[in-house]
C-alpha positions in Angstrom: 0.0 0.0 0.0 1.1 3.6 -0.8 2.0 5.3 2.6 0.3 8.4 1.2 -3.0 6.6 0.9 -5.7 5.4 3.3 -7.7 2.3 2.4 -11.3 1.5 3.3 -13.0 -1.8 3.1 -16.7 -1.5 2.0 -19.0 -4.4 2.6 -22.2 -4.9 0.7 -25.2 -6.1 2.7 -28.3 -7.3 0.9 -26.5 -6.9 -2.5 -24.5 -10.0 -1.6 -27.7 -12.1 -1.8 -28.5 -11.1 -5.4 -27.2 -14.2 -7.1 -26.6 -13.8 -10.8 -27.6 -10.2 -10.6 -25.0 -9.4 -7.9 -22.4 -7.9 -10.4 -25.0 -5.4 -11.6 -25.9 -4.3 -8.1 -22.2 -4.0 -7.2 -21.5 -1.9 -10.3 -24.4 0.5 -9.4 -23.0 0.7 -5.8 -19.5 1.5 -7.0 -20.8 4.2 -9.4 -22.8 5.8 -6.6 -19.7 5.7 -4.3 -17.6 7.4 -7.0 -20.1 10.1 -7.5 -20.3 10.9 -3.8 -16.5 10.8 -3.4 -15.9 13.3 -6.2 -15.6 16.1 -3.6 -12.2 14.6 -2.8 -9.3 14.4 -5.2 -7.1 11.3 -5.7 -9.8 8.8 -4.7 -10.1 5.3 -6.3 -13.0 2.9 -5.9 -12.4 -0.7 -7.0 -14.4 -4.0 -6.7 -12.8 -7.4 -6.1 -13.4 -10.6 -4.1 -16.9 -9.6 -3.2 -15.8 -6.4 -1.5 -15.3 -2.8 -2.5 -12.1 -1.0 -1.7 -11.7 2.8 -1.5 -8.2 4.3 -1.7 -8.0 7.9 -0.7 -5.2 10.4 -0.4 -4.0 10.5 3.2 -4.5 14.3 3.4 -8.3 13.6 3.5 -9.6 12.9 7.0 -10.7 9.3 7.2 -13.8 10.4 9.1 -14.9 12.5 6.1 -14.4 9.7 3.7 -16.3 7.2 5.9 -19.1 9.7 6.3 -19.6 10.0 2.5 -19.3 6.2 1.9 -22.0 5.6 4.6 -24.5 7.6 2.6 -24.3 5.0 -0.3 -27.3 2.8 -0.1 -26.3 -0.9 -0.3 -23.3 -0.4 2.0 -23.5 -2.5 5.2 -20.3 -1.4 6.9 -17.0 0.4 6.3 -13.6 -0.4 7.9 -10.7 2.0 7.7 -7.8 -0.5 7.3 -4.1 -1.0 6.8 -3.2 -2.9 3.7 -0.2 -5.1 3.7 1.4 -8.2 2.0 0.0 -11.6 2.8 3.1 -12.7 4.6 3.0 -13.6 8.3 6.1 -11.6 9.2 4.9 -8.6 7.4 1.4 -8.9 8.8 2.8 -9.2 12.3 4.9 -6.1 12.0 2.0 -4.1 10.6 -0.3 -5.4 13.4 2.2 -4.4 16.0 2.5 -0.9 14.5 -1.3 -0.6 14.3 -1.6 -1.5 18.0 1.1 1.1 18.9 -1.1 3.7 17.4 -4.1 2.5 19.3 -2.2 2.4 22.6 -0.9 6.0 22.2 -4.1 7.5 20.8 -6.8 5.6 22.8 -4.9 4.1 25.8 -5.7 0.5 24.7 -4.3 -2.0 27.2 -5.9 -5.3 26.1 -6.6 -6.8 22.7 -7.7 -9.9 20.9 -6.9 -11.0 17.3 -9.6 -12.4 15.1 -8.3 -13.7 11.8 -10.1 -14.6 8.6 -8.4 -16.6 5.9 -10.3 -15.8 2.7 -7.5 -17.3 0.7 -7.9 -21.0 1.4 -4.7 -21.8 -0.4 -2.7 -20.0 2.3 -0.9 -22.8 4.3 -1.8 -21.5 7.8 -5.4 -21.7 9.1 -7.3 -18.9 10.7 -6.9 -19.8 14.4 -3.2 -20.2 13.9 -2.9 -16.9 12.1 -4.6 -15.2 15.0 -2.2 -16.9 17.5 0.9 -16.0 15.5 -0.1 -12.4 14.9 -1.1 -12.0 18.6 2.3 -13.3 19.7 4.1 -10.8 17.4 2.1 -7.9 18.8 2.8 -9.0 22.4 6.5 -9.3 21.7 6.7 -5.8 20.1 4.3 -3.9 22.5 5.3 -4.0 26.1 2.4 -3.4 28.5 -0.2 -4.8 26.1 -2.1 -8.0 27.2 -4.5 -10.4 25.5 -8.1 -10.5 26.8 -10.3 -13.0 24.8 -13.5 -12.0 26.7 -13.7 -8.2 26.9 -10.7 -6.7 25.0 -10.2 -3.0 24.6 -9.5 -3.6 21.0 -10.7 -6.4 18.7 -8.1 -6.6 16.0 -9.2 -8.1 12.7 -6.8 -9.7 10.3 -8.4 -10.4 6.9 -6.0 -12.4 4.8 -6.8 -12.4 1.1 -5.2 -13.7 -2.0 -2.9 -10.8 -2.8 -3.2 -8.5 0.2 -4.1 -8.6 3.9 -6.1 -6.0 5.8 -5.8 -5.0 9.4 -8.6 -3.0 11.1 -10.5 -2.7 14.4 -13.8 -1.0 13.3 -16.9 -1.9 11.4 -18.8 1.3 10.9 -22.4 0.7 10.0 -23.8 2.0 6.7 -27.5 2.3 6.0 -27.7 -1.0 4.0 -30.5 -1.3 1.5 -30.0 -1.4 -2.3 -28.0 0.8 -4.6 -29.8 3.9 -5.8 -31.2 3.5 -9.3 -31.8 -0.3 -9.1 -35.5 -0.1 -8.3 -37.5 2.3 -10.5 -38.5 5.9 -9.9 -41.1 7.5 -7.6 -42.6 10.9 -6.8 -42.7 11.8 -3.1 -45.3 14.3 -1.9 -42.8 16.4 0.1 -44.3 18.6 2.8 -42.4 20.6 5.3 -43.0 18.1 8.1 -41.1 15.3 9.7 -42.7 12.3 7.9 -42.4 12.8 4.1 -38.6 13.4 4.1 -38.2 10.1 6.0 -40.5 8.4 3.5 -38.4 9.6 0.6 -35.2 8.3 2.4 -36.8 4.9 3.0 -37.7 4.4 -0.6 -34.4 5.6 -1.9 -32.8 3.1 0.5 -34.7 0.4 -1.4 -32.9 1.5 -4.6 -35.6 3.9 -5.9 -34.8 7.2 -7.5 -37.0 9.9 -6.2 -38.3 13.2 -7.4 -40.5 15.4 -5.3 -43.8 17.4 -5.4 -44.5 20.2 -3.0 -47.8 22.0 -2.5 -48.0 25.4 -1.0 -50.9 28.0 -0.4 -49.2 31.3 -1.0 -49.9 33.9 0.3 -51.4 32.0 3.2 -48.1 30.1 3.4 -44.8 32.1 3.3 -41.7 32.0 1.2 -39.9 30.9 4.3 -42.0 27.8 4.4 -41.0 27.1 0.8 -37.3 27.7 1.6 -37.6 25.2 4.4 -38.9 22.5 2.0 -36.1 23.3 -0.5 -33.6 22.9 2.4 -35.1 19.5 3.3 -34.8 18.5 -0.4 -31.1 19.4 -0.3 -30.6 17.3 2.8 -32.2 14.4 1.1 -30.1 14.9 -2.0 -27.0 13.9 0.0 -28.5 10.4 -0.1 -30.7 10.5 -3.2 -28.5 12.5 -5.5 -29.7 15.2 -7.9 -33.5 15.3 -8.4 -36.4 17.5 -9.4 -38.7 19.3 -7.0 -42.0 20.4 -8.5 -43.8 23.2 -6.7 -47.5 23.9 -7.1 -49.8 26.4 -5.5 -52.9 24.6 -4.2 -54.7 27.6 -3.0 -57.1 28.0 -6.0 -58.3 24.4 -5.4 -58.6 24.9 -1.6 -60.7 28.1 -2.1 -63.1 26.3 -4.5 -63.5 23.4 -2.1 -64.0 25.7 0.9 -66.7 27.6 -1.0 -68.7 24.7 -2.3 -68.1 21.6 -0.2 -68.8 20.5 3.4 -66.2 21.8 5.8 -65.6 18.5 7.6 -64.6 16.9 4.3 -61.9 19.5 3.4 -58.9 17.5 4.6 -59.8 14.3 2.6 -60.9 16.3 -0.5 -57.7 18.2 -0.6 -55.7 15.0 -0.1 -57.5 13.4 -3.1 -56.7 16.4 -5.3 -53.0 16.1 -4.2 -53.0 12.5 -5.3 -54.6 13.2 -8.7 -52.2 16.1 -9.3 -49.3 13.9 -8.2 -50.3 11.2 -10.6 -50.3 13.6 -13.5 -46.9 15.0 -12.6 -45.5 11.5 -12.1 -46.7 10.3 -15.5 -45.3 13.5 -17.1 -41.8 13.0 -15.7 -41.6 9.2 -15.9 -42.2 8.1 -12.3 -44.1 4.9 -11.8 -45.5 5.4 -8.3 -46.4 8.0 -5.6 -44.7 8.1 -2.2 -46.2 9.6 0.9 -45.3 9.9 4.6 -48.6 8.7 5.9 -48.6 6.6 9.1 -51.8 4.7 9.9 -54.0 6.6 12.4 -51.6 9.5 12.9 -54.1 12.2 11.8 -57.7 12.3 10.4 -56.6 11.9 6.8 -54.6 8.7 7.7 -57.3 6.5 9.2 -57.9 3.3 7.3 -61.1 4.6 5.9 -59.5 7.9 4.8 -56.6 6.2 3.1 -59.0 3.9 1.2 -60.9 6.9 -0.1 -57.7 8.7 -0.9 -56.3 5.8 -2.9 -59.5 5.7 -4.9 -58.5 9.0 -6.5 -55.6 7.5 -8.4 -54.8 4.4 -10.4 -51.1 4.8 -9.7 -49.5 2.7 -6.9 -49.0 4.6 -3.6 -46.0 3.6 -1.5 -46.3 4.4 2.3 -43.1 3.2 3.8 -44.0 4.7 7.3 -47.4 3.1 7.5 -46.7 0.9 10.5 -44.3 3.2 12.4 -45.2 5.4 15.3 -44.2 9.0 15.6 -41.3 8.3 17.9 -39.8 5.9 15.3 -40.2 8.4 12.6 -38.7 11.2 14.6 -35.7 9.0 15.5 -35.1 8.3 11.8 -35.4 12.0 10.9 -32.7 12.8 13.5 -30.5 10.0 12.1 -30.6 11.3 8.6 -30.3 14.9 9.5 -33.7 16.3 8.5 -35.4 16.7 11.9 -34.1 20.1 12.9 -35.2 21.6 9.6 -38.6 19.8 9.7 -39.6 21.3 13.1 -38.9 24.9 12.0 -42.3 26.7 12.8 -43.4 27.6 9.3 -46.9 26.8 8.1 -47.7 24.4 5.3 -50.7 24.1 3.0 -52.4 21.5 5.1 -53.1 24.1 7.8 -55.1 26.3 5.4 -58.9 25.9 5.7 -58.3 23.2 8.3 -61.7 22.0 9.6 -62.5 22.0 13.3 -63.9 18.5 13.2 -62.6 16.6 10.1 -64.4 13.5 9.0 -62.4 10.4 10.1 -64.5 7.7 8.4 -65.4 9.2 5.0 -67.6 7.4 2.5 -66.5 7.4 -1.1 -69.9 8.1 -2.5 -70.3 11.2 -0.4 -66.8 12.5 -1.3 -67.5 12.0 -5.0 -70.8 13.9 -4.6 -68.9 16.8 -3.0 -66.2 16.7 -5.7 -68.9 17.0 -8.4 -69.6 20.5 -7.1 -66.3 21.8 -8.6 -64.7 21.5 -12.0 -62.1 19.0 -10.9 -60.4 18.4 -14.2 -60.0 22.1 -15.0 -58.6 22.7 -11.6 -56.1 19.8 -11.9 -55.1 20.9 -15.4 -54.4 24.4 -14.2 -52.4 23.2 -11.2 -50.2 20.9 -13.3 -49.7 23.7 -15.9 -48.6 26.1 -13.2 -45.9 23.8 -11.7 -42.5 25.3 -11.1 -39.5 22.9 -11.3 -36.4 23.4 -9.1 -33.3 21.2 -9.6 -32.1 20.0 -6.3 -28.5 19.1 -5.8 -26.6 18.0 -2.6 -24.8 20.7 -0.7 -25.5 24.0 0.9 -27.8 26.5 -0.8 -26.3 28.7 -3.4 
């Protein structure tokens, strides 16, 4: 290994189970990793022996490299490692030097070696490799002891055909499937906590996402829209570049408020959102809609309300959060970095003309009767024609 380079072992999770399609998924994962790592110079990403290896200039902080790799869906874990020749004397010296660093930096006093012999032609078996390397470390590092039960440092030695890798961390990635391997969907992106998490969850399953945001200007402010665009940028760190389509829903809300029962406003507006979403999705080539709905969370998310909402569209609707409670969703939002932006106190279109007592068990026949009081097709046509498209890219605004 070049002393001016750091090496990272990247392990695939679910991708490893893909049988004959495994090379395709691995190629997609490598391509995504290369795109995310373009912000660093002198970085190489290679694939061999069922693993992915990242070689980065030593001037780049390992934590920064690891953080970017962890955003690649399909990555199960990452290990910053030392690469050395597959020779026991060389491995022993490298392991001793590695442990010197751990002792000086972290005050490690006990260790255990765990060896894996991926190259079965190597003449020494895994338990013996661990014993030999452990003895070399003890001989070179005075004050260090072996503890097979609760060591301060579990030292991994991964012996492969051409090279051996020494490391002591397995940093978890998000897992899932590589972006772009599972179609394209349109997420209805509000300014709340739920829909950004829903977009993340579908992207984690390999789906490319675009977004549709509804506002009710001037009842909702430009700051509310800025908040949504910031949420979209945060998502782009995981999802890559995507389109955000923005539509003013106020003309539809005003028509419904004037002509339809107040208690049905929530479900009526939701059905219009779905129909507009379907039209936008078809126009840009998305095969399904994605929402952040969780069963029973609010009036529009009861089982009866969701049934009536789904009847507004023929397009499949993905609800990845349907069985999660609010605490689960909030925890995931914190994990992916969207929570603090989501809770900024700017209003969204769902708060406009909000009924005091929304219907929770709507009947489709009654909802259709109410919709007949407005020119739904004209309103939808006008809404779709008015859509503004913003290209969202990862990184800070501007």
